[in-house]
C-alpha positions as CSV (number, residue, x, y, z in Angstrom):
1,X,-213.5,36.7,-122.9
2,X,-213.3,33.6,-125.0
3,X,-215.8,34.0,-127.8
4,X,-217.1,31.7,-130.5
5,X,-218.3,33.4,-133.7
6,X,-220.0,31.0,-136.0
7,X,-220.9,31.8,-139.6
8,X,-221.9,28.9,-141.8
9,X,-220.2,30.4,-145.0
10,X,-217.9,33.4,-145.1
11,X,-217.1,33.3,-148.8
12,X,-220.2,34.8,-150.5
13,X,-218.9,38.4,-150.4
14,X,-222.2,39.7,-149.0
15,X,-222.4,42.6,-146.6
16,X,-223.2,40.2,-143.8
17,X,-219.9,38.4,-144.4
18,X,-218.0,41.7,-144.2
19,X,-219.9,42.7,-141.1
20,X,-219.1,39.4,-139.3
21,X,-215.5,39.6,-140.2
22,X,-215.3,43.3,-139.0
23,X,-217.0,42.3,-135.8
24,X,-214.7,39.4,-135.0
25,X,-211.6,41.4,-135.9
26,X,-212.7,44.4,-133.8
27,X,-213.3,42.2,-130.7
28,X,-210.0,40.5,-131.1
29,X,-208.3,43.9,-131.3
30,X,-209.8,44.7,-127.9
31,X,-208.0,41.7,-126.4
32,X,-210.7,39.0,-126.6
33,X,-209.9,35.5,-127.7
34,X,-212.1,35.2,-130.8
35,X,-212.6,32.1,-132.9
36,X,-214.4,32.8,-136.2
37,X,-215.3,29.6,-138.0
38,X,-217.5,28.0,-140.6
39,X,-219.8,25.0,-140.7
40,X,-217.2,22.4,-141.2
41,X,-215.6,23.3,-137.8
42,X,-218.9,23.5,-135.9
43,X,-219.1,19.9,-134.4
44,X,-215.6,20.2,-132.8
45,X,-216.1,23.7,-131.6
46,X,-219.3,22.8,-129.7
47,X,-217.2,20.7,-127.3
48,X,-215.0,23.7,-126.3
49,X,-215.6,26.0,-123.4
50,X,-216.7,29.5,-124.3
51,X,-217.7,32.6,-122.4
52,X,-220.3,33.4,-125.1
53,X,-221.2,31.6,-128.3
54,X,-222.3,34.0,-131.1
55,X,-224.5,32.6,-133.9
56,X,-224.6,35.0,-136.8
57,X,-227.9,34.3,-138.5
58,X,-230.9,32.0,-138.9
59,X,-228.9,29.1,-140.5
60,X,-226.5,29.3,-137.6
61,X,-229.0,29.2,-134.8
62,X,-230.9,26.4,-136.5
63,X,-227.6,24.5,-136.7
64,X,-227.0,24.9,-133.0
65,X,-230.6,23.8,-132.2
66,X,-230.2,20.7,-134.4
67,X,-226.9,19.8,-132.7
68,X,-228.7,19.9,-129.3
69,X,-226.5,22.7,-128.0
70,X,-229.2,24.4,-126.0
71,X,-229.8,21.2,-123.9
72,X,-226.1,20.7,-123.1
73,X,-225.1,20.9,-119.4
74,X,-222.6,23.8,-119.0
75,X,-223.2,25.3,-122.4
76,X,-222.2,28.9,-123.0
77,X,-224.7,31.7,-123.3
78,X,-225.7,32.2,-126.9
79,X,-226.1,35.5,-128.6
80,X,-227.9,35.6,-132.0
81,X,-226.9,38.2,-134.6
82,X,-229.6,38.9,-137.3
83,X,-228.4,40.5,-140.5
84,X,-231.8,40.9,-142.0
85,X,-235.1,42.5,-141.0
86,X,-236.9,39.7,-139.1
87,X,-239.4,39.0,-141.8
88,X,-236.6,38.4,-144.3
89,X,-235.9,35.0,-142.8
90,X,-239.2,33.5,-143.7
91,X,-239.9,32.2,-147.2
92,X,-243.5,31.3,-148.2
93,X,-242.4,28.2,-150.1
94,X,-240.6,26.7,-147.1
95,X,-243.2,26.3,-144.3
96,X,-241.3,23.6,-142.4
97,X,-238.1,25.6,-142.5
98,X,-240.0,28.6,-141.3
99,X,-241.3,26.8,-138.2
100,X,-237.8,25.5,-137.5
101,X,-236.4,29.1,-137.6
102,X,-239.2,30.4,-135.5
103,X,-238.6,27.8,-132.8
104,X,-234.8,28.4,-132.9
105,X,-235.3,32.2,-132.6
106,X,-236.7,31.6,-129.1
107,X,-233.6,29.6,-127.9
108,X,-230.7,32.1,-127.6
109,X,-230.1,34.1,-124.4
110,X,-230.0,37.4,-126.3
111,X,-230.7,38.6,-129.9
112,X,-229.0,41.5,-131.6
113,X,-231.1,43.4,-134.1
114,X,-229.6,45.9,-136.4
115,X,-232.3,48.6,-136.3
116,X,-234.6,49.8,-133.6
117,X,-237.6,49.5,-135.9
118,X,-237.2,45.7,-136.0
119,X,-237.7,45.2,-132.2
120,X,-241.5,45.0,-132.1
121,X,-241.6,42.6,-135.1
122,X,-239.1,40.3,-133.6
123,X,-240.7,40.2,-130.2
124,X,-243.9,39.1,-131.8
125,X,-242.1,36.2,-133.5
126,X,-240.0,35.2,-130.5
127,X,-241.0,36.7,-127.2
128,X,-238.5,34.8,-125.0
129,X,-235.0,36.2,-125.7
130,X,-233.6,39.5,-124.6
131,X,-233.5,41.9,-127.6
132,X,-230.8,44.5,-128.1
133,X,-230.3,46.9,-131.0
134,X,-226.7,47.3,-132.2
135,X,-225.9,48.4,-135.7
136,X,-222.9,47.6,-137.8
137,X,-219.8,49.5,-138.6
138,X,-217.4,49.4,-141.5
139,X,-213.6,49.5,-141.7
140,X,-213.6,51.0,-145.2
141,X,-211.9,54.4,-145.4
142,X,-211.9,57.1,-148.0
143,X,-208.6,58.4,-149.5
144,X,-208.1,62.2,-149.6
145,X,-210.1,63.8,-152.3
146,X,-208.0,65.2,-155.1
147,X,-208.1,69.0,-155.2
148,X,-210.0,70.5,-158.1
149,X,-211.6,67.2,-159.0
150,X,-214.6,67.6,-161.3
151,X,-218.0,66.7,-159.9
152,X,-218.9,63.1,-160.7
153,X,-222.0,62.3,-162.7
154,X,-222.1,58.6,-161.9
155,X,-224.8,57.0,-159.8
156,X,-223.4,53.9,-158.1
157,X,-225.5,50.9,-156.9
158,X,-223.1,48.8,-154.8
159,X,-224.4,45.2,-154.4
160,X,-222.9,41.7,-154.2
161,X,-225.3,40.4,-156.9
162,X,-228.1,41.4,-159.3
163,X,-231.2,39.9,-157.7
164,X,-234.9,40.5,-157.4
165,X,-234.4,41.6,-153.7
166,X,-231.8,44.1,-154.7
167,X,-234.3,45.6,-157.1
168,X,-232.0,46.8,-159.9
169,X,-234.8,46.8,-162.5
170,X,-236.5,49.4,-160.3
171,X,-233.5,51.7,-160.6
172,X,-233.2,51.1,-164.3
173,X,-236.8,52.0,-164.8
174,X,-236.5,55.1,-162.7
175,X,-233.3,56.3,-164.4
176,X,-235.0,55.8,-167.8
177,X,-237.4,58.5,-166.9
178,X,-234.5,61.0,-166.4
179,X,-232.0,59.9,-169.1
180,X,-233.0,62.5,-171.7
181,X,-233.1,65.3,-169.1
182,X,-229.6,64.5,-167.7
183,X,-227.6,63.3,-170.8
184,X,-224.3,63.4,-169.0
185,X,-225.3,61.1,-166.1
186,X,-224.5,57.4,-165.9
187,X,-225.5,54.5,-163.7
188,X,-223.0,51.8,-162.6
189,X,-224.4,48.5,-161.2
190,X,-222.0,46.4,-159.2
191,X,-222.7,42.8,-158.4
192,X,-222.5,39.3,-159.7
193,X,-224.4,39.4,-163.0
194,X,-224.7,35.7,-164.0
195,X,-228.2,35.3,-162.6
196,X,-231.4,35.0,-164.6
197,X,-232.5,38.3,-163.0
198,X,-229.3,39.9,-164.3
199,X,-230.1,38.8,-167.8
200,X,-233.5,40.4,-167.4
201,X,-231.9,43.6,-166.3
202,X,-229.6,43.7,-169.3
203,X,-232.5,43.0,-171.6
204,X,-234.4,45.9,-170.1
205,X,-231.4,48.2,-170.5
206,X,-231.2,47.2,-174.2
207,X,-234.9,47.7,-174.8
208,X,-234.7,51.2,-173.3
209,X,-231.7,52.1,-175.4
210,X,-229.6,52.8,-172.4
211,X,-226.6,50.5,-173.1
212,X,-224.2,53.4,-173.1
213,X,-225.6,54.9,-170.0
214,X,-226.0,52.0,-167.6
215,X,-223.1,49.7,-167.1
216,X,-222.8,46.3,-165.4
217,X,-219.5,46.0,-163.5
218,X,-219.9,42.4,-162.1
219,X,-218.6,41.5,-158.7
220,X,-216.2,44.1,-157.5
221,X,-213.7,43.8,-154.6
222,X,-212.2,47.3,-154.9
223,X,-215.1,49.2,-153.4
224,X,-213.1,52.3,-152.3
225,X,-212.3,53.0,-156.0
226,X,-216.0,52.7,-156.9
227,X,-217.1,55.0,-154.1
228,X,-214.4,57.5,-155.0
229,X,-215.7,57.9,-158.5
230,X,-219.4,58.2,-157.6
231,X,-221.6,61.3,-157.1
232,X,-224.0,59.4,-154.8
233,X,-225.4,56.0,-154.4
234,X,-228.8,54.6,-155.3
235,X,-230.0,51.9,-153.0
236,X,-233.5,50.7,-154.1
237,X,-233.2,47.3,-152.4
238,X,-236.5,45.8,-151.1
239,X,-235.0,43.9,-148.2
240,X,-231.9,44.3,-146.1
241,X,-230.9,44.0,-142.5
242,X,-228.5,46.9,-142.2
243,X,-227.6,48.3,-145.6
244,X,-223.9,48.4,-145.1
245,X,-223.4,50.1,-148.5
246,X,-225.1,53.2,-147.2
247,X,-222.7,53.3,-144.3
248,X,-219.7,52.7,-146.6
249,X,-220.9,55.4,-148.9
250,X,-221.1,57.8,-146.0
251,X,-217.4,57.2,-145.3
252,X,-216.8,58.8,-148.7
253,X,-219.3,61.6,-148.0
254,X,-221.8,60.2,-150.4
255,X,-225.5,60.6,-149.9
256,X,-227.9,57.6,-150.6
257,X,-231.3,57.4,-152.2
258,X,-233.4,54.6,-150.8
259,X,-237.1,53.9,-151.0
260,X,-239.4,53.5,-148.0
261,X,-240.3,49.8,-148.7
262,X,-236.7,49.1,-147.6
263,X,-236.9,48.0,-143.9
264,X,-234.6,49.9,-141.7
265,X,-233.8,52.6,-144.3
266,X,-235.0,55.4,-142.1
267,X,-233.0,54.1,-139.1
268,X,-229.8,54.9,-141.0
269,X,-230.7,57.6,-143.4
270,X,-232.0,60.9,-141.9
271,X,-234.4,61.8,-144.7
272,X,-233.8,65.1,-146.4
273,X,-230.7,65.6,-144.2
274,X,-228.1,62.8,-144.9
275,X,-229.9,61.3,-147.9
276,X,-233.4,60.6,-149.3
277,X,-236.0,58.0,-148.6
278,X,-238.5,58.2,-151.5
279,X,-242.0,56.8,-152.2
280,X,-242.1,53.3,-153.5
281,X,-243.0,54.1,-157.1
282,X,-240.5,54.4,-159.9
283,X,-241.7,57.9,-160.5
284,X,-241.1,58.9,-156.9
285,X,-237.7,57.3,-156.9
286,X,-236.8,59.1,-160.1
287,X,-237.8,62.4,-158.4
288,X,-235.4,61.6,-155.6
289,X,-232.6,60.8,-158.0
290,X,-233.2,64.0,-160.0
291,X,-233.1,66.1,-156.8
292,X,-229.5,65.1,-156.3
293,X,-228.5,65.0,-159.9
294,X,-229.5,68.6,-160.5
295,X,-228.1,70.1,-157.3
296,X,-224.3,69.5,-156.7
297,X,-224.1,71.6,-153.6
298,X,-227.0,69.7,-152.0
299,X,-225.3,66.4,-152.9
300,X,-222.1,67.6,-151.1
301,X,-224.0,68.9,-148.1
302,X,-226.0,65.7,-147.6
303,X,-222.8,63.6,-148.2
304,X,-220.9,65.6,-145.5
305,X,-223.8,65.3,-143.1
306,X,-224.0,61.5,-143.8
307,X,-220.3,61.2,-143.0
308,X,-220.6,63.1,-139.7
309,X,-223.8,61.2,-138.7
310,X,-222.4,57.7,-139.4
311,X,-219.1,58.5,-137.8
312,X,-220.9,59.4,-134.6
313,X,-223.7,56.8,-134.5
314,X,-222.0,53.8,-136.2
315,X,-218.3,54.3,-135.3
316,X,-216.2,51.2,-134.7
317,X,-215.7,52.1,-131.1
318,X,-219.3,52.9,-130.3
319,X,-220.6,49.6,-131.9
320,X,-217.9,47.5,-130.1
321,X,-218.6,49.2,-126.8
322,X,-222.3,48.2,-127.1
323,X,-221.3,44.6,-128.0
324,X,-218.8,44.4,-125.1
325,X,-221.5,45.5,-122.6
326,X,-223.9,42.8,-123.9
327,X,-221.3,40.0,-124.0
328,X,-220.1,40.9,-120.5
329,X,-223.6,40.8,-119.2
330,X,-224.2,37.4,-120.8
331,X,-220.9,36.0,-119.5
332,X,-221.6,37.3,-116.0
333,X,-225.1,35.7,-116.0
334,X,-223.4,32.4,-116.9
335,X,-221.0,32.7,-114.0
336,X,-223.7,33.7,-111.6
337,X,-225.9,30.8,-112.6
338,X,-223.2,28.2,-112.2
339,X,-224.1,26.9,-115.7
């Protein structure tokens, strides 16, 4: 099949960018002709003939709607990928934009959601399109673990940036409740740290006297090295689509600690089996952290189960198989309709 994959900006380093690149690369490896392009190429690409056109988010589907693509004779079927929980696309300060997104969500021929728990919410927002749940996969791979390596005492929070949504202050506050009890443990925060929120996080660490216990690593590209040095990951984010870091950590046999206000967390983490999903308070989250900090065998068991579960449920081949079935169905519908 000849496939268009449109992402307005591929240079932010976010998990969605990595997921889109993995997706395009994986389909190309299976013999499809895949064109992955950004916004500057969109006008010219709209005039080409495609078997399926894949828009990879709310900005992208709005761009197609503004360009009048859905009213074009002979247009390709459109599949919309959503890399957030449905509610995450609507900002209370932008009512006109919200209405535009909502209208655009009704236009594609099919919508891919990342978690089963999002289906009912999306169907209330946009009842027209076919909805399919297909998760993400990751190409990241763990190197062999050195024999006799000492257990790590580093809690890693892998993120692209320190932001309110990523909720790093919550982790700092929770860890502060445990710092005296676990003097050997450290927290390592990844992500761009030139934001106002990052400055607030650093000030909080300073006030709590945890400057030697909580480090700010900035934006990191060598994620395998970071995962290899961690005991487990903390993931207290308040909003995600599919927390790719949880899947990446599982490749390194690392459990994750999320909190239940994170949409989709329980779709990926099997609570008390492959990781922990705690209550939404800092005290409850601290209890979850402490449970793994004090029990190295439990950390290993959960990490190994996370590896096995994610390899089965979110393997490259399983995810691409699901995508190929959807794309084939859309392409066949186009041929059958004569569009």
